[in-house]
C-alpha positions as a Markdown table, in Angstrom:
| # | Residue | x | y | z |
|---|---|---|---|---|
| 1 | Met | -11.1 | 18.2 | -2.0 |
| 2 | Ser | -8.3 | 21.0 | -4.1 |
| 3 | Glu | -8.0 | 21.1 | -7.5 |
| 4 | Ser | -4.9 | 18.5 | -7.8 |
| 5 | Asp | -7.2 | 15.8 | -5.6 |
| 6 | Trp | -9.0 | 15.7 | -8.5 |
| 7 | Lys | -6.5 | 15.4 | -10.7 |
| 8 | Met | -4.8 | 12.4 | -9.2 |
| 9 | Ala | -8.7 | 10.7 | -9.1 |
| 10 | Asp | -9.0 | 11.1 | -12.6 |
| 11 | Arg | -5.7 | 9.5 | -13.5 |
| 12 | Arg | -6.6 | 6.5 | -11.1 |
| 13 | Lys | -7.9 | 3.6 | -13.8 |
| 14 | His | -9.3 | 1.5 | -10.7 |
| 15 | Pro | -11.8 | 2.9 | -8.3 |
| 16 | Arg | -9.2 | 2.6 | -4.4 |
| 17 | Ile | -11.5 | 1.6 | -1.3 |
| 18 | Ala | -10.2 | 3.3 | 1.7 |
| 19 | Cys | -8.8 | -0.2 | 4.6 |
| 20 | Asp | -6.6 | 1.4 | 8.0 |
| 21 | Phe | -4.1 | -1.2 | 8.6 |
| 22 | Asp | 0.3 | -1.5 | 8.5 |
| 23 | Ile | 2.9 | -2.3 | 5.9 |
| 24 | Arg | 6.3 | -2.7 | 6.2 |
| 25 | Tyr | 7.8 | -1.2 | 3.4 |
| 26 | Arg | 11.8 | -1.0 | 2.0 |
| 27 | Leu | 13.8 | 0.8 | -0.7 |
| 28 | Asn | 14.4 | -1.8 | -3.0 |
| 29 | Asp | 18.0 | -0.4 | -3.2 |
| 30 | Gln | 18.9 | -1.1 | -0.5 |
| 31 | Pro | 20.9 | -3.6 | 0.2 |
| 32 | Asp | 19.9 | -7.2 | 0.2 |
| 33 | Val | 21.5 | -8.6 | 3.1 |
| 34 | Arg | 19.8 | -8.4 | 6.5 |
| 35 | Val | 21.3 | -8.4 | 10.0 |
| 36 | Arg | 18.5 | -8.1 | 12.0 |
| 37 | Leu | 14.8 | -8.8 | 11.7 |
| 38 | Asp | 14.6 | -6.7 | 9.0 |
| 39 | Glu | 16.3 | -3.2 | 9.8 |
| 40 | His | 15.6 | -2.1 | 6.6 |
| 41 | Glu | 12.4 | -2.5 | 6.6 |
| 42 | Lys | 9.9 | 0.3 | 7.7 |
| 43 | Pro | 6.0 | 0.5 | 9.4 |
| 44 | Ala | 3.5 | 2.9 | 7.1 |
| 45 | Ser | -0.2 | 2.2 | 7.8 |
| 46 | Met | -1.8 | 1.5 | 5.4 |
| 47 | Val | -4.9 | 3.7 | 3.3 |
| 48 | Asn | -6.6 | 2.5 | 0.3 |
| 49 | Ile | -6.1 | 0.4 | -1.6 |
| 50 | Ser | -6.7 | -0.5 | -6.0 |
| 51 | Gln | -5.6 | -3.3 | -8.7 |
| 52 | Gly | -3.2 | -0.5 | -9.4 |
| 53 | Gly | -1.7 | 0.2 | -6.2 |
| 54 | Leu | -2.7 | 1.6 | -2.9 |
| 55 | Ala | -1.3 | 4.5 | -0.2 |
| 56 | Phe | -0.7 | 4.5 | 3.4 |
| 57 | Val | 1.2 | 6.8 | 6.0 |
| 58 | Thr | 4.7 | 7.4 | 7.0 |
| 59 | Asp | 7.2 | 9.5 | 8.8 |
| 60 | Ser | 9.8 | 8.4 | 6.5 |
| 61 | Pro | 9.8 | 10.5 | 3.1 |
| 62 | Leu | 9.9 | 9.7 | -0.7 |
| 63 | Cys | 10.8 | 10.2 | -3.9 |
| 64 | Glu | 9.1 | 10.0 | -6.8 |
| 65 | Gly | 10.2 | 7.3 | -9.0 |
| 66 | Glu | 11.6 | 4.7 | -5.7 |
| 67 | Glu | 10.5 | 1.5 | -6.2 |
| 68 | Leu | 10.0 | -0.7 | -3.0 |
| 69 | Thr | 8.7 | -4.4 | -1.8 |
| 70 | Ile | 5.7 | -3.7 | 0.3 |
| 71 | Lys | 4.4 | -6.7 | 2.4 |
| 72 | Phe | 1.3 | -7.5 | 4.2 |
| 73 | Asn | -1.0 | -9.8 | 5.6 |
| 74 | Phe | -4.4 | -10.1 | 5.1 |
| 75 | Glu | -7.4 | -12.6 | 5.8 |
| 76 | Ala | -10.5 | -13.2 | 2.9 |
| 77 | Ala | -12.5 | -16.5 | 2.5 |
| 78 | Gly | -11.8 | -18.1 | 5.5 |
| 79 | Gln | -7.3 | -18.0 | 4.2 |
| 80 | Ser | -4.2 | -15.7 | 5.4 |
| 81 | Arg | -2.1 | -14.2 | 3.2 |
| 82 | Ser | 1.1 | -13.0 | 2.9 |
| 83 | Ile | 1.5 | -10.7 | -0.2 |
| 84 | Ser | 5.1 | -9.1 | -0.8 |
| 85 | Val | 5.0 | -6.5 | -3.8 |
| 86 | Val | 7.2 | -3.9 | -5.4 |
| 87 | Gly | 5.4 | 0.1 | -6.2 |
| 88 | Arg | 6.6 | 2.7 | -7.5 |
| 89 | Val | 6.3 | 6.3 | -5.5 |
| 90 | Cys | 4.0 | 7.9 | -7.7 |
| 91 | Tyr | 3.6 | 10.9 | -5.2 |
| 92 | Cys | 4.5 | 12.0 | -1.8 |
| 93 | Ile | 2.9 | 14.7 | 1.0 |
| 94 | Gly | 3.1 | 16.3 | 3.8 |
| 95 | Leu | 1.1 | 15.9 | 5.9 |
| 96 | Ala | -0.9 | 18.7 | 8.8 |
| 97 | Asp | 1.3 | 17.4 | 11.4 |
| 98 | Gln | 4.4 | 17.9 | 9.7 |
| 99 | Gln | 6.1 | 14.8 | 10.9 |
| 100 | Ser | 4.2 | 12.1 | 8.0 |
| 101 | Cys | 3.4 | 12.2 | 4.6 |
| 102 | Arg | 1.3 | 9.9 | 2.7 |
| 103 | Val | 2.5 | 8.1 | -0.1 |
| 104 | Gly | 1.1 | 6.5 | -3.7 |
| 105 | Ile | 2.7 | 3.2 | -4.9 |
| 106 | Glu | 2.1 | 1.7 | -8.3 |
| 107 | Phe | 2.2 | -1.4 | -7.5 |
| 108 | Ile | 4.4 | -2.8 | -11.1 |
| 109 | Gly | 4.8 | -6.7 | -12.0 |
| 110 | Leu | 2.7 | -7.6 | -10.2 |
| 111 | Lys | 2.1 | -11.6 | -10.0 |
| 112 | Asp | -1.3 | -13.0 | -10.8 |
| 113 | Ala | -1.5 | -14.8 | -7.9 |
| 114 | Asp | -0.6 | -11.6 | -5.9 |
| 115 | Gln | -3.4 | -9.5 | -8.8 |
| 116 | Glu | -6.4 | -11.8 | -7.8 |
| 117 | Ala | -5.7 | -12.1 | -4.7 |
| 118 | Ile | -5.6 | -8.5 | -3.9 |
| 119 | Ala | -9.0 | -8.5 | -6.0 |
| 120 | Gly | -10.8 | -10.5 | -3.9 |
| 121 | Leu | -9.9 | -8.7 | -1.5 |
| 122 | Ile | -11.3 | -5.6 | -2.3 |
| 123 | Arg | -14.2 | -7.6 | -3.7 |
| 124 | Glu | -14.8 | -8.5 | 0.7 |
| 125 | Ile | -14.3 | -5.0 | 1.0 |
| 126 | Ser | -16.5 | -3.1 | -1.0 |
| 127 | Gly | -19.4 | -6.7 | -0.2 |
| 128 | Lys | -18.5 | -5.4 | 3.2 |
| 129 | Gly | -19.5 | -2.2 | 3.4 |
| 130 | Ser | -16.4 | -1.6 | 5.1 |
| 131 | Trp | -13.1 | -2.5 | 6.9 |
| 132 | Pro | -13.5 | -6.6 | 8.6 |
| 133 | Ser | -11.9 | -7.0 | 11.9 |
| 134 | Arg | -11.0 | -10.2 | 10.9 |
| 135 | Phe | -8.2 | -8.1 | 8.4 |
| 136 | Leu | -4.5 | -9.3 | 10.7 |
| 137 | Lys | -2.4 | -5.5 | 11.5 |
């Protein structure tokens, strides 16, 4: 772990839980008119989540401070959930493959119901020790 990674870890308010599933995101400054199949949404792979934010890998670099809407689906306690959250980019680090980057997001304005759902998801993942196969991609 590099010195900058230690500093970032020290700033976190909530522990992160490793995960691996697909998400979709879009910049909030994009026009809200969608002509075909959410053309402004981009796919990414979530790598961890906490009650305060998440990290994902994408092939599109993002700038610190940009606001995104992030959508993901999961199943917890036998119920399927679809969540759409707003987040702010905290960092964007290029990866060794030089084609993708890891993006750290802080949730902003999280609704109580979504906050509770994310907390339940984290509890369930933590209790099982690994990412359950029933989580939707």
